[in-house]
C-alpha positions as CSV (number, residue, x, y, z in Angstrom):
1,M,0.2,-0.2,0.1
2,A,2.8,2.2,0.9
3,L,4.5,1.9,-3.0
4,A,1.0,2.6,-4.4
5,V,0.7,5.9,-2.3
6,A,4.3,6.7,-3.3
7,D,3.6,6.0,-7.0
8,T,0.3,8.4,-6.9
9,V,2.1,10.9,-4.8
10,V,4.7,11.0,-7.6
11,Q,2.6,10.8,-11.3
12,G,-0.6,12.3,-9.5
13,G,-4.3,11.1,-10.0
14,A,-6.4,9.2,-7.8
15,L,-5.5,6.1,-5.6
16,V,-8.6,4.0,-4.2
17,A,-7.1,1.7,-1.1
18,E,-9.4,-0.8,0.6
19,A,-7.2,-1.8,3.9
20,G,-8.3,-4.7,6.1
21,T,-7.8,-4.2,9.5
22,G,-4.4,-5.1,10.6
23,V,-2.6,-3.8,7.3
24,G,-1.5,-0.6,9.1
25,K,-3.0,1.8,6.7
26,T,-2.0,4.9,8.7
27,Y,1.3,4.0,8.4
28,A,1.2,3.2,4.8
29,Y,0.3,6.8,3.8
30,L,2.0,8.8,6.1
31,V,5.2,7.4,5.7
32,P,5.4,8.0,1.5
33,A,3.4,10.9,2.1
34,L,6.3,12.6,4.4
35,L,9.0,11.3,2.8
36,S,7.9,12.9,-0.2
37,G,8.4,16.4,0.8
38,E,5.0,17.8,-0.5
39,R,2.8,19.7,1.2
40,V,-0.1,17.3,2.7
41,L,-3.3,17.3,3.7
42,I,-5.1,14.7,5.6
43,S,-8.8,14.6,6.2
44,T,-10.3,12.0,8.6
45,A,-14.0,11.1,10.0
46,T,-13.8,12.4,13.5
47,K,-11.9,14.9,15.8
48,A,-10.9,12.0,17.5
49,L,-9.0,10.3,14.6
50,Q,-7.8,13.7,14.1
51,D,-6.3,14.0,17.6
52,Q,-4.7,10.4,17.3
53,L,-2.9,11.2,13.9
54,F,-1.6,14.6,14.9
55,N,-0.9,13.6,19.1
56,R,0.2,10.3,18.5
57,D,1.0,8.9,14.9
58,L,2.8,11.9,13.3
59,P,5.1,12.6,16.1
60,R,6.1,8.8,16.1
61,L,6.6,8.6,12.3
62,A,8.2,12.1,12.4
63,Q,11.2,11.2,14.8
64,A,11.9,7.7,13.3
65,L,12.2,9.4,9.9
66,G,14.2,12.1,11.2
67,L,12.0,14.7,9.6
68,P,11.9,18.0,11.0
69,G,8.3,19.0,9.2
70,R,5.6,21.1,10.9
71,A,2.4,20.0,11.7
72,A,-0.6,21.1,12.2
73,L,-4.3,20.4,13.4
74,L,-7.1,22.1,12.4
75,K,-11.2,21.9,12.9
76,G,-14.0,24.1,12.5
77,R,-14.5,27.1,14.7
78,S,-17.2,25.1,17.4
79,S,-14.2,22.9,18.8
80,Y,-12.5,26.1,19.6
81,L,-12.9,28.4,22.6
82,C,-14.1,31.9,21.4
83,L,-12.4,34.7,23.8
84,H,-15.4,37.3,22.5
85,R,-18.5,34.8,23.4
86,L,-16.7,33.6,26.4
87,E,-16.4,37.6,27.3
88,Q,-20.2,38.1,26.3
89,S,-21.7,35.2,28.7
90,R,-19.9,36.8,31.4
91,Q,-22.1,39.5,31.0
92,D,-24.8,37.9,29.9
93,S,-27.1,37.3,33.1
94,A,-29.1,34.2,31.7
95,A,-25.4,32.0,31.2
96,C,-25.2,32.2,35.2
97,D,-28.0,29.9,36.2
98,A,-27.4,27.0,38.1
99,S,-27.4,24.7,35.3
100,L,-24.7,26.5,33.5
101,A,-22.7,28.9,36.1
102,Q,-20.2,25.8,37.2
103,A,-19.6,24.9,33.5
104,L,-18.7,28.4,32.3
105,A,-16.1,29.0,35.7
106,R,-14.6,26.0,34.8
107,V,-14.4,27.0,31.0
108,E,-12.6,30.6,32.5
109,T,-10.1,28.9,34.3
110,W,-8.9,26.8,31.7
111,A,-9.1,29.8,29.4
112,Q,-6.4,31.2,31.1
113,A,-4.0,28.5,31.0
114,T,-4.4,26.8,27.0
115,C,-2.5,27.6,24.3
116,S,-4.4,26.2,21.8
117,G,-7.9,26.8,22.8
118,D,-9.1,23.6,21.7
119,L,-12.1,22.3,23.8
120,A,-10.9,18.9,23.5
121,E,-8.9,19.8,26.2
122,L,-10.6,20.7,28.8
123,P,-11.3,17.7,30.8
124,G,-14.3,16.0,31.5
125,L,-16.4,18.3,29.3
126,D,-19.6,16.5,27.4
127,E,-19.9,16.9,23.5
128,R,-23.3,17.8,24.4
129,S,-22.8,20.2,27.2
130,A,-25.1,23.3,27.2
131,I,-22.1,25.6,28.2
132,L,-20.6,25.0,24.4
133,P,-22.9,27.5,22.3
134,W,-21.9,30.0,25.1
135,V,-17.9,29.6,24.7
136,S,-17.6,28.9,21.0
137,S,-18.4,30.3,17.7
138,T,-19.9,29.1,14.5
139,R,-19.8,30.1,10.9
140,D,-23.0,32.0,11.8
141,N,-22.0,34.2,14.3
142,C,-18.2,34.5,13.9
143,L,-17.4,38.3,13.7
144,G,-14.3,37.4,11.6
145,S,-11.3,40.4,11.7
146,H,-13.8,43.1,13.2
147,C,-14.0,40.5,15.9
148,P,-12.4,42.9,19.4
149,Q,-10.3,39.4,19.9
150,F,-9.3,38.7,16.8
151,R,-5.5,39.3,17.3
152,R,-5.9,36.5,19.9
153,C,-8.2,34.2,18.6
154,H,-7.4,30.5,18.5
155,V,-9.2,29.8,15.6
156,F,-7.3,32.0,13.4
157,Q,-3.8,30.8,15.1
158,A,-4.5,27.5,13.8
159,R,-5.4,28.5,10.3
160,R,-2.2,30.7,10.4
161,E,-0.4,27.6,11.7
162,A,-2.1,25.8,8.8
163,M,-0.8,27.9,6.1
164,A,3.0,27.5,7.4
165,A,2.9,23.8,8.1
166,D,3.7,20.7,5.6
167,V,1.0,18.6,7.2
168,V,-2.5,19.7,8.0
169,V,-4.7,17.3,9.7
170,V,-8.9,18.3,9.1
171,N,-11.7,16.4,9.4
172,H,-14.4,15.4,6.7
173,H,-17.1,17.8,8.3
174,L,-14.4,20.9,7.5
175,F,-13.5,19.8,4.0
176,F,-17.3,19.6,3.1
177,A,-18.6,22.8,5.3
178,D,-18.0,24.9,2.3
179,Q,-17.5,23.3,-1.1
180,A,-14.6,25.8,-1.8
181,L,-14.1,25.9,1.9
182,R,-14.0,29.9,1.4
183,E,-15.1,30.2,5.0
184,T,-12.3,27.9,6.9
185,G,-9.4,29.4,4.8
186,M,-9.0,26.3,3.6
187,A,-9.4,27.8,0.2
188,E,-6.0,29.5,0.5
189,L,-4.3,26.6,1.7
190,L,-5.4,23.9,-0.9
191,P,-4.1,25.3,-3.9
192,E,-0.7,25.0,-2.2
193,V,-1.0,21.2,-1.1
194,R,-0.5,18.6,-3.8
195,V,-0.9,15.5,-1.6
196,V,-4.6,15.0,-0.3
197,V,-5.5,11.7,1.7
198,F,-8.8,10.8,3.1
199,D,-8.8,8.3,5.9
200,E,-11.9,6.3,6.5
201,A,-12.9,7.5,3.1
202,H,-16.2,5.5,3.3
203,Q,-17.7,8.4,5.3
204,I,-17.1,11.1,2.6
205,K,-20.2,9.9,0.7
206,E,-22.9,11.0,3.4
207,T,-20.4,14.1,5.0
208,G,-20.9,15.0,1.2
209,V,-24.5,15.0,0.8
210,Q,-24.8,16.6,4.4
211,F,-22.6,19.7,4.1
212,L,-22.8,20.6,0.3
213,G,-26.1,21.8,0.4
214,Q,-28.4,24.0,2.7
215,S,-29.9,23.8,6.1
216,L,-32.1,25.6,8.6
217,G,-32.5,24.1,11.8
218,S,-35.0,25.1,14.7
219,A,-31.8,25.1,17.0
220,Q,-30.2,27.6,14.5
221,V,-33.4,29.8,15.3
222,L,-32.6,29.3,18.8
223,D,-29.0,30.3,18.6
224,L,-29.9,33.9,16.8
225,A,-32.5,34.6,19.3
226,R,-30.6,33.9,22.2
227,D,-27.5,35.9,20.6
228,L,-29.8,39.0,19.3
229,R,-31.4,39.4,23.0
230,S,-27.5,39.1,24.7
231,A,-25.9,41.8,22.3
232,G,-28.9,43.7,22.1
233,L,-29.7,44.1,25.9
234,Q,-25.6,44.5,26.1
235,R,-25.0,47.0,23.6
236,A,-28.4,49.0,22.6
237,R,-30.9,48.4,26.0
238,G,-33.8,50.4,24.7
239,M,-32.8,50.9,20.7
240,A,-35.2,47.7,19.9
241,D,-37.8,45.0,21.8
242,W,-34.9,43.0,22.1
243,Q,-36.9,40.5,24.3
244,G,-39.9,40.4,22.3
245,L,-37.5,39.5,19.2
246,H,-36.1,36.8,21.2
247,H,-39.5,35.6,22.4
248,D,-41.1,35.7,19.1
249,L,-37.7,33.6,17.2
250,E,-38.2,31.1,20.3
251,Q,-41.9,30.4,19.9
252,L,-41.5,30.1,16.1
253,A,-38.5,27.2,16.2
254,R,-41.0,25.8,18.8
255,R,-43.7,25.5,16.0
256,L,-42.0,24.7,13.7
257,R,-40.5,21.4,15.6
258,L,-43.9,20.7,16.3
259,A,-45.5,20.9,13.0
260,C,-43.3,18.0,12.3
261,G,-45.6,15.9,14.7
262,A,-44.4,13.2,16.9
263,H,-41.5,11.4,16.1
264,P,-38.5,9.5,17.1
265,T,-35.4,10.9,17.4
266,G,-33.5,10.6,14.5
267,T,-36.2,10.3,12.1
268,R,-35.8,11.8,8.9
269,L,-39.4,12.8,7.1
270,T,-39.5,13.0,3.3
271,W,-40.1,15.8,1.6
272,T,-41.5,15.8,-2.3
273,D,-44.5,18.0,-2.1
274,A,-45.0,21.5,-0.3
275,T,-44.8,20.0,3.0
276,P,-42.8,17.3,4.5
277,Q,-44.6,14.0,5.3
278,G,-46.5,14.0,8.4
279,A,-46.3,17.6,8.9
280,D,-49.4,19.7,9.4
281,P,-49.7,22.0,6.0
282,A,-51.1,25.2,8.0
283,E,-48.6,25.1,11.0
284,W,-45.7,24.4,8.7
285,S,-46.3,27.4,6.6
286,D,-47.4,29.4,9.2
287,A,-44.1,28.8,10.7
288,L,-41.9,29.5,7.5
289,E,-44.1,32.4,7.3
290,G,-44.0,33.9,10.5
291,L,-40.0,33.2,10.5
292,D,-40.0,35.1,7.2
293,K,-41.7,38.1,8.8
294,V,-40.2,38.1,12.5
295,C,-36.6,38.1,10.6
296,A,-37.9,40.9,8.5
297,Q,-38.8,43.0,11.9
298,A,-35.1,42.0,13.6
299,C,-33.4,43.3,9.9
300,E,-34.9,46.9,10.5
301,S,-34.5,47.0,14.3
302,L,-30.5,45.7,13.3
303,A,-29.8,47.8,10.6
304,A,-30.9,50.7,12.9
305,V,-27.9,50.2,15.4
306,Q,-25.3,48.5,12.6
307,E,-22.9,51.2,13.7
308,M,-23.1,50.6,17.3
309,A,-21.0,47.4,17.3
310,P,-19.4,44.6,14.9
311,D,-21.8,42.2,16.6
312,F,-24.7,44.1,15.0
313,V,-23.3,43.8,11.6
314,R,-23.0,40.0,11.6
315,L,-26.4,39.6,13.5
316,H,-28.1,41.7,10.5
317,E,-26.0,39.5,8.2
318,R,-27.4,36.3,9.8
319,T,-30.7,37.4,10.2
320,Q,-31.2,38.2,6.4
321,A,-29.7,34.6,5.7
322,L,-31.8,33.1,7.8
323,R,-34.8,34.7,6.1
324,A,-33.4,33.9,2.6
325,L,-33.8,30.3,4.0
326,A,-37.3,30.4,5.2
327,R,-38.1,31.5,1.9
328,R,-35.9,29.0,0.2
329,F,-38.0,26.1,2.1
330,A,-41.4,27.7,1.4
331,T,-40.7,27.5,-2.3
332,P,-40.6,23.8,-4.9
333,G,-37.1,21.9,-3.8
334,L,-34.8,21.7,-7.0
335,A,-35.0,18.9,-9.1
336,E,-31.8,17.8,-9.3
337,G,-31.5,17.8,-5.3
338,V,-33.5,15.8,-1.9
339,R,-35.0,17.7,0.5
340,W,-35.9,16.0,3.8
341,V,-36.7,17.3,8.1
342,E,-34.6,15.8,10.5
343,V,-36.6,15.4,13.4
344,G,-35.5,14.9,17.4
345,L,-35.4,17.5,19.9
346,Q,-35.1,20.0,17.5
347,A,-36.1,19.9,13.5
348,R,-33.6,20.7,10.5
349,L,-34.8,21.4,7.3
350,V,-32.2,20.2,4.9
351,E,-31.8,20.3,0.6
352,A,-28.7,18.5,-0.3
353,P,-27.1,17.2,-4.1
354,L,-27.7,13.6,-4.4
355,D,-25.1,13.7,-7.0
356,L,-21.2,14.1,-5.5
357,A,-19.6,13.2,-8.7
358,P,-19.2,16.5,-10.5
359,V,-17.5,17.8,-6.8
360,V,-15.3,15.0,-6.7
361,Q,-14.7,15.2,-10.7
362,G,-13.9,18.5,-10.0
363,W,-11.0,18.1,-7.7
364,M,-9.3,16.4,-10.2
365,R,-9.8,19.2,-12.5
366,P,-7.7,22.4,-12.9
367,P,-5.5,24.6,-11.5
368,D,-3.7,20.9,-12.2
369,A,-4.5,20.4,-15.4
370,V,-2.9,23.7,-17.0
371,Q,-0.4,23.6,-18.7
372,P,2.6,26.4,-18.3
373,P,3.0,28.9,-21.1
374,P,6.1,28.2,-24.0
375,G,9.3,28.9,-22.3
376,A,8.2,28.6,-19.1
377,E,9.2,25.6,-16.1
378,Q,7.4,22.7,-16.7
379,A,4.1,22.3,-14.9
380,A,4.0,20.4,-11.5
381,P,2.5,16.8,-11.5
382,P,-1.2,16.7,-10.8
383,R,-2.2,16.8,-7.4
384,A,-2.6,13.1,-6.0
385,W,-6.0,12.2,-4.0
386,V,-5.9,9.1,-2.1
387,F,-8.9,7.3,-0.5
388,T,-8.7,4.8,1.9
389,S,-10.5,2.8,4.7
390,A,-11.0,-0.5,5.6
391,T,-14.6,-1.0,3.9
392,L,-15.0,0.6,0.4
393,G,-17.0,-1.9,-1.4
394,T,-17.2,-5.9,-1.9
395,D,-16.6,-6.2,-5.8
396,D,-12.9,-5.5,-7.3
397,A,-14.2,-2.3,-8.5
398,L,-15.0,-1.3,-5.1
399,S,-18.4,0.5,-7.0
400,W,-20.0,1.1,-3.7
401,F,-17.7,4.0,-3.3
402,T,-16.2,4.9,-6.6
403,E,-19.5,5.0,-8.7
404,P,-21.1,7.5,-7.0
405,L,-18.0,9.6,-6.5
406,G,-17.3,9.5,-10.0
407,L,-14.3,8.0,-9.4
408,A,-14.2,5.0,-12.2
409,Q,-10.7,6.1,-13.6
410,A,-8.8,6.0,-10.5
411,R,-6.2,3.3,-9.7
412,I,-7.8,0.5,-7.2
413,L,-6.3,-1.3,-4.5
414,R,-7.7,-4.4,-2.1
415,L,-5.8,-5.4,1.0
416,P,-7.1,-8.0,2.8
417,S,-6.9,-8.2,6.4
418,P,-3.2,-10.1,7.8
419,F,-5.0,-11.6,10.6
420,D,-5.7,-15.4,10.8
421,L,-9.0,-14.9,11.0
422,E,-10.1,-18.7,9.6
423,R,-8.5,-19.5,13.1
424,Q,-9.3,-16.6,15.1
425,A,-13.1,-15.8,14.3
426,A,-16.0,-17.8,13.8
427,L,-19.7,-16.8,11.9
428,Y,-23.1,-18.4,13.3
429,V,-26.5,-17.9,12.3
430,P,-28.6,-19.1,15.0
431,R,-31.9,-21.2,13.3
432,S,-34.1,-21.3,16.4
433,L,-35.0,-17.2,16.8
434,P,-38.2,-15.9,15.3
435,P,-37.7,-14.6,11.5
436,P,-36.2,-11.0,11.3
437,T,-39.6,-9.5,10.4
438,D,-41.4,-11.0,13.2
439,A,-42.5,-8.3,16.1
440,A,-40.9,-10.9,18.9
441,H,-37.7,-11.0,17.4
442,S,-35.7,-8.7,19.3
443,A,-37.0,-9.9,23.0
444,A,-36.2,-13.8,22.1
445,L,-32.8,-12.6,20.8
446,G,-32.6,-11.0,23.8
447,A,-33.1,-14.1,26.1
448,W,-30.7,-15.6,23.5
449,V,-27.8,-13.1,23.7
450,A,-28.0,-13.1,27.7
451,Q,-27.4,-16.9,28.1
452,V,-24.4,-16.7,25.9
453,A,-23.1,-13.2,27.6
454,S,-23.6,-14.5,31.3
455,R,-21.1,-17.6,29.9
456,L,-19.0,-15.3,29.1
457,Q,-19.1,-12.8,31.6
458,G,-19.9,-10.0,29.2
459,R,-17.6,-9.3,26.7
460,T,-20.6,-8.7,24.2
461,L,-21.6,-6.3,21.7
462,V,-24.9,-6.0,20.2
463,L,-25.2,-4.2,17.1
464,T,-29.0,-3.2,16.4
465,T,-30.6,-1.7,12.9
466,S,-33.3,0.3,14.8
467,L,-33.9,2.3,17.9
468,R,-37.0,0.0,18.3
469,A,-34.6,-2.9,18.6
470,L,-32.0,-1.2,20.5
471,R,-34.5,-0.1,23.5
472,V,-35.9,-3.8,23.5
473,L,-33.1,-5.5,23.8
474,G,-31.2,-3.3,26.6
475,E,-34.4,-4.1,28.6
476,V,-34.1,-7.7,28.3
477,L,-30.5,-8.0,28.9
478,R,-30.8,-5.5,32.0
479,T,-33.6,-7.9,33.3
480,R,-31.9,-11.5,32.8
481,L,-28.6,-9.9,33.5
482,P,-28.3,-8.5,36.8
483,G,-25.4,-9.4,37.5
484,L,-23.4,-7.7,34.7
485,Q,-23.0,-4.0,33.5
486,V,-25.0,-4.0,30.6
487,L,-24.1,-0.3,28.4
488,V,-27.0,0.9,26.1
489,Q,-26.3,3.4,24.0
490,G,-27.9,7.0,24.7
491,E,-26.9,6.8,28.2
492,G,-23.5,8.6,28.1
493,T,-21.3,9.6,25.6
494,R,-20.1,7.7,22.9
495,H,-16.4,8.0,24.2
496,G,-17.5,7.2,28.2
497,L,-19.3,3.8,27.1
498,M,-16.4,3.1,25.0
499,E,-14.2,3.7,27.6
500,R,-16.2,1.6,30.3
501,F,-16.6,-1.4,27.7
502,R,-12.8,-1.5,26.8
503,Q,-12.1,-1.7,30.6
504,G,-14.0,-4.7,30.9
505,C,-12.3,-7.3,33.3
506,T,-9.4,-4.9,33.5
507,L,-10.7,-4.1,37.1
508,G,-11.0,-7.9,37.9
509,A,-14.4,-7.2,37.4
510,P,-17.0,-9.0,34.9
511,G,-16.6,-7.6,31.6
512,C,-19.8,-5.6,30.1
513,V,-22.9,-5.9,27.3
514,L,-22.9,-3.0,25.3
515,V,-25.9,-2.7,22.9
516,A,-25.6,0.4,20.1
517,S,-27.1,1.3,16.7
518,V,-25.7,3.5,13.8
519,S,-22.8,5.0,14.7
520,F,-21.1,1.9,16.8
521,W,-21.2,0.1,13.7
522,E,-18.2,1.4,12.7
523,G,-14.9,3.2,14.6
524,V,-15.1,0.4,17.8
525,D,-12.1,-0.7,18.7
526,V,-11.7,-3.0,21.2
527,P,-8.4,-5.2,20.9
528,G,-8.1,-7.9,23.5
529,D,-10.8,-10.2,25.6
530,A,-13.1,-7.0,26.3
531,L,-15.0,-7.9,23.3
532,Q,-15.4,-11.9,22.2
533,L,-18.8,-11.7,21.0
534,V,-20.5,-9.6,18.4
535,V,-24.0,-9.8,18.1
536,I,-25.9,-8.3,14.7
537,D,-29.7,-8.2,15.1
538,K,-30.6,-8.0,11.4
539,L,-29.2,-7.4,8.1
540,P,-28.9,-3.7,7.8
541,F,-30.6,-2.8,4.7
542,P,-31.6,0.7,4.8
543,V,-34.6,1.9,5.8
544,P,-36.6,2.1,2.6
545,T,-38.5,5.3,3.8
546,D,-35.3,7.2,4.5
547,P,-35.8,10.1,1.7
548,L,-32.2,9.7,0.8
549,V,-32.9,6.1,-0.3
550,Q,-36.1,6.9,-2.0
551,A,-34.0,9.8,-4.1
552,H,-31.5,7.0,-4.7
553,A,-34.3,4.4,-5.9
554,Q,-36.1,6.9,-7.8
555,R,-32.9,7.8,-10.1
556,L,-32.0,3.9,-10.7
557,Q,-35.4,3.2,-11.1
558,Q,-35.3,6.1,-14.4
559,A,-31.6,4.9,-15.6
560,G,-33.7,1.2,-16.0
561,R,-31.4,-0.4,-12.9
562,S,-32.9,-2.1,-9.8
563,P,-32.8,-0.2,-6.4
564,F,-32.6,-3.5,-4.4
565,R,-29.5,-4.9,-6.7
566,D,-27.8,-1.8,-7.0
567,H,-28.6,0.4,-4.3
568,A,-30.2,-1.7,-0.9
569,L,-27.8,-4.8,-1.1
570,P,-24.4,-3.2,-1.7
571,E,-25.3,-0.7,1.5
572,A,-26.7,-3.6,3.4
573,A,-23.3,-5.6,2.5
574,V,-20.8,-3.1,3.6
575,A,-22.6,-2.0,6.4
576,L,-22.4,-5.7,6.9
577,K,-18.9,-5.6,6.7
578,Q,-18.5,-2.7,9.0
579,G,-20.3,-4.1,11.6
580,A,-18.2,-8.0,11.4
581,G,-15.2,-5.8,11.4
582,R,-15.8,-4.6,15.2
583,L,-14.9,-8.4,16.3
584,I,-11.2,-8.9,15.6
585,R,-8.9,-5.7,16.0
586,H,-5.4,-7.4,16.8
587,E,-3.6,-10.6,15.7
588,T,-4.1,-12.2,19.1
589,D,-8.0,-11.9,19.3
590,A,-10.4,-14.4,18.9
591,G,-14.2,-14.5,18.9
592,I,-17.7,-15.4,17.4
593,L,-19.5,-13.3,15.1
594,V,-23.8,-14.1,15.6
595,V,-26.0,-12.7,12.5
596,A,-29.0,-13.1,14.1
597,D,-30.9,-13.2,10.5
598,T,-31.7,-16.6,8.8
599,R,-32.1,-14.8,5.4
600,L,-28.0,-14.9,5.4
601,L,-28.7,-18.6,4.4
602,D,-32.0,-18.6,3.2
603,R,-31.9,-16.0,0.5
604,G,-30.6,-16.0,-3.1
605,Y,-29.1,-12.7,-2.7
606,G,-27.7,-14.3,1.4
607,K,-24.4,-15.6,-0.8
608,R,-23.8,-12.1,-1.8
609,L,-23.8,-10.6,1.1
610,M,-21.8,-13.4,2.8
611,A,-19.3,-12.8,0.3
612,A,-18.8,-9.3,1.7
613,L,-18.0,-10.9,5.3
614,P,-14.0,-11.4,5.9
615,T,-13.2,-15.4,5.4
616,M,-13.9,-16.4,8.9
617,R,-15.0,-20.6,9.7
618,R,-18.6,-21.0,9.8
619,L,-20.6,-23.0,12.6
620,G,-23.1,-25.0,11.1
621,S,-24.8,-25.8,14.5
622,E,-25.8,-25.1,17.8
623,E,-23.2,-27.7,18.8
624,E,-20.6,-26.2,16.9
625,F,-21.1,-23.1,18.4
626,D,-21.5,-24.2,21.9
627,D,-18.0,-25.6,21.6
628,A,-16.8,-22.4,20.0
629,L,-17.9,-20.6,22.9
630,Q,-16.6,-23.0,25.3
631,A,-13.3,-22.5,24.0
632,L,-13.9,-18.9,24.5
633,V,-15.0,-19.2,27.9
634,T,-11.8,-21.5,28.5
635,R,-9.6,-18.8,26.9
636,T,-10.7,-16.4,29.1
637,S,-10.2,-18.1,32.4
638,T,-6.7,-19.3,31.7
639,M,-5.9,-15.4,30.9
640,D,-7.7,-14.4,34.0
641,R,-5.6,-17.3,36.0
642,S,-2.2,-15.8,34.5
643,C,-3.1,-11.9,35.3
644,P,-1.7,-10.8,38.6
């Protein structure tokens, strides 16, 4: 893989490399990239992976290779302390209630010592903490060079360091937040970078769709209402009815959410007509019209005080932009895009392009292709793009990834895991459970998992395909496993749950059972005996009612293709492969993968899904499963006795 990356750096163009667990893909792209002497931009899936690359992998390699190059870490604005908003929060009595005062005091104390301003440095700060909007900025509310704290700004300090660095580490959200990255300062950096690496590249499809479109959220309205009241009362008290505008915007945000109706958190409402599916047409229309009207009133008030402070200039721009979005979403959507509403505690209206191929193909075009005039120096080689992940598809062309991104001409490299999976892992499909379409399936599976997990003393990860199954399995397991700790997604941060699960038996206590969905299907790394059993409740087909799934299906039908064969089945195969990849993370690991869905064995498409899984030995009967389980129990007992 390192040789393939090195060749791509020299020649330019695109390399798509699927590297199985244990290949060492991070070093495989870092070593040739660093040795090339080129400026390198690395984009990762999460901020946690950014921190790992910047704080661990890059320093190790730089030392080992004897390279003096400078590296920089660049995150989005909301990841850094905003000194201006911290000062505003000190003066805003609303930020000093009992629930926020203690958190604000901790931030203020830390702010005196931090050099980077990266909020990830603050110990114990929950990523969902209510204090974050009070002490960080967003693209909407940042004052930029007009900010009174601009010279000390942590965001712009990070950007200055990035401009001077040889290696810059960003994340996919930051990369896609603005198509040309105009708002992040990266527009100045990209033209000077010859090597771009996307790690965990399988996530850029969804991230690109989310960030290359337009969105309007009730949380966005609430943020504007809070900032409008705070700035107005602090700097222009009596110049407008700031409290009244705040109240009206809050009510409209609430009405927008209520108009969507009652739905479980994470639901996406299809939106192909004037009103999203299930939303009350009159309430929906009134909320958007009301938002337009109140934003117009706020613009008038802000226009009269703009010269008093730069805060009002930015608030005026934000309010105008919000009004434009309200008007946009009150009219029919674009034919080439897709609309939906995400519903949780808040509502978020989204309009996004369905096709990312033109964007990615644009990366491959000029300025790289521009030829120098006669007599001038030879043009530099085209920019090198490296896309890598452990899961990018199930066929030799990796078409699940390359086709929607327009990378048909890219060089393809597939490297299997070097682990001995035939020896280390086994696959079992139990036939004693109700069919996955039966309402009793989740409860029956919970009872079955409880029996198995009790023998293993925990050490079990249960991956579900729905939030309903998550709740049912969590309840059943807690009832049947009173002596074990059963962790359930949503009852704590992802990081906190994973830390508790990883500790497992290291403290001399029994291991844990973790029941999780959605984001835990990937990015979960638990090497060792803390995890020995991974259970997948059903084949992870995409939800047919999801707006994006429906839009893809419609496009395929129009092209004369099969939505099931060409979209649903590849999506399920990749997701199944990702879930299975949680089991074996190290060459000394051992475990069993259970897929509690007999369609894997009984349906014609099961062979295609089975082929997507790692090459594990197959357990064909309950007796074989029991023997394999007992081997894990014996292994664990032996290791426990050997521990001091």
